Each structure stands twice: as structure tokens, then as C-alpha cells.
VEXFI-967095 format. One line per field, with one value per residue (C-alpha): residue number from 1; residue in one letter; x, y, z. Coordinates in nm, 4 decimals, m for minus. Layout:
N
nr	NUM|...;
rest	A|...;
x	X|...;
y	Y|...;
z	Z|...;
***
This chain:
89
nr	1|2|3|4|5|6|7|8|9|10|11|12|13|14|15|16|17|18|19|20|21|22|23|24|25|26|27|28|29|30|31|32|33|34|35|36|37|38|39|40|41|42|43|44|45|46|47|48|49|50|51|52|53|54|55|56|57|58|59|60|61|62|63|64|65|66|67|68|69|70|71|72|73|74|75|76|77|78|79|80|81|82|83|84|85|86|87|88|89;
rest	M|S|Q|Q|L|L|S|D|W|H|D|L|L|F|L|Q|E|G|I|V|S|R|R|Q|A|L|S|Y|G|L|T|D|D|A|I|E|N|R|L|R|S|G|K|W|R|V|L|H|R|G|V|Y|T|T|F|T|G|P|A|P|R|D|A|Q|L|W|A|V|I|L|R|A|G|P|T|A|L|L|S|H|Q|T|A|A|E|L|N|G|G;
x	m0.8085|m0.6895|m0.9368|m0.9422|m0.9869|m1.2625|m1.4424|m1.4092|m1.5385|m1.8495|m1.8943|m1.8786|m2.1356|m2.3629|m2.3320|m2.3965|m2.6878|m2.4859|m2.3798|m2.0142|m1.8223|m1.5524|m1.3014|m1.4002|m1.3825|m1.0348|m0.9213|m1.0327|m0.8118|m1.0460|m0.8948|m1.0582|m1.0909|m1.2587|m1.5092|m1.5800|m1.6256|m1.8830|m2.0674|m2.0569|m2.1779|m2.4708|m2.3511|m2.3168|m2.5128|m2.4357|m2.6681|m2.4725|m2.1415|m1.8820|m2.1426|m2.2670|m2.5147|m2.3497|m2.6785|m2.9432|m3.2965|m3.4298|m3.2397|m3.4414|m3.4695|m3.1850|m2.9575|m3.0596|m2.9743|m2.6300|m2.5787|m2.6586|m2.4225|m2.1391|m2.1908|m2.1903|m1.8571|m1.6927|m1.8359|m2.1963|m2.4699|m2.8445|m3.0354|m3.3759|m3.6696|m3.4621|m3.2570|m3.5737|m3.7331|m3.4359|m3.4336|m3.7975|m3.9370;
y	m1.9680|m1.6117|m1.3251|m1.2462|m1.6128|m1.6454|m1.3454|m1.4957|m1.8311|m1.6655|m1.4735|m1.8023|m1.9655|m1.6621|m1.6584|m2.0331|m2.0441|m2.2428|m2.5116|m2.6038|m2.8686|m3.0774|m2.9255|m2.5735|m2.6596|m2.8055|m2.5013|m2.2782|m2.4699|m2.7271|m3.0734|m3.4032|m3.4699|m3.1326|m3.2018|m3.5522|m3.4172|m3.1658|m3.4429|m3.6832|m3.4152|m3.3237|m2.9660|m3.0454|m3.2926|m3.4609|m3.3472|m3.5064|m3.6879|m3.4273|m3.1521|m3.0465|m2.8220|m2.6190|m2.5841|m2.8075|m2.8509|m2.8838|m2.7253|m2.4517|m2.4583|m2.2120|m2.4246|m2.7376|m2.5660|m2.4721|m2.8313|m2.9599|m2.7099|m2.7934|m3.1670|m3.1291|m2.9454|m2.6140|m2.5810|m2.6510|m2.3923|m2.3697|m2.3375|m2.3433|m2.3407|m2.3165|m2.0266|m1.8516|m1.9078|m1.7542|m1.4639|m1.3889|m1.5308;
z	5.1357|5.0888|5.1345|4.7597|4.6713|4.9302|4.7799|4.4331|4.5653|4.7063|4.3801|4.1894|4.4164|4.3859|4.0059|3.9766|4.2223|4.4783|4.2301|4.1862|3.9988|4.1620|3.9199|4.0278|4.3987|4.3528|4.1548|4.4450|4.6849|4.8347|4.8675|4.7778|5.1520|5.2123|4.9348|5.0658|5.4199|5.2968|5.1133|5.4104|5.6513|5.4247|5.3728|5.0033|4.7889|4.4603|4.1806|3.8975|3.8902|3.9883|4.0422|4.3851|4.5599|4.8348|5.0233|5.1717|5.0448|4.6939|4.4071|4.2329|3.8551|3.7950|4.0147|3.8237|3.4949|3.6264|3.7372|3.3885|3.2260|3.4650|3.4146|3.0363|3.0353|2.9535|2.6027|2.7098|2.6770|2.6997|2.3765|2.2162|2.4576|2.7748|2.6414|2.5243|2.8651|3.0451|2.8011|2.8796|2.5588;
***
């Protein structure tokens, strides 16, 4: 990966609490084999079909929310009680 792409990759992981979709990983230059190797080695875990944690240990609530959004697709959003909770209400 190029330096700029690597920086953007880390920015993405930071923004999404260490959660990434398969589609995102592929778009950042990872191959199917690279993803599968990370899963086999335990560096990544499957949270939902096509959605992974890039860390070990339990996923905190914010990470779980990102996983749900990424699994639901690009038009998904949080609403009602969850949105109010995140907005401090």
C-alpha cells in the first residue's frame, strides 16, 4: 500500500472503531487472500457476514454499532433511541 493509502486506511479504522467491511478492505488494496489470512491467524474476527474487527478481544459498543451499519449497507444509519444516545440525549 502507498503511504497516503496507508494513512487513509488507518484513518478509516480509527473513524470506524477498528471495524471494516470486506468491500472497504478490498478497495484499500487488500486481497481476498490477505483478508482470509488475517481471519485465520486471529488478527481479525468476523462480527457479521463481510464485516470484521481488526483487533482482538471483545468489541466495544461503538464498534458493534459500526459493524451493524456496515453490514446493513451504504444507506444505513442509526436512528431513534440509538441516535439519541450517541447524541447525548
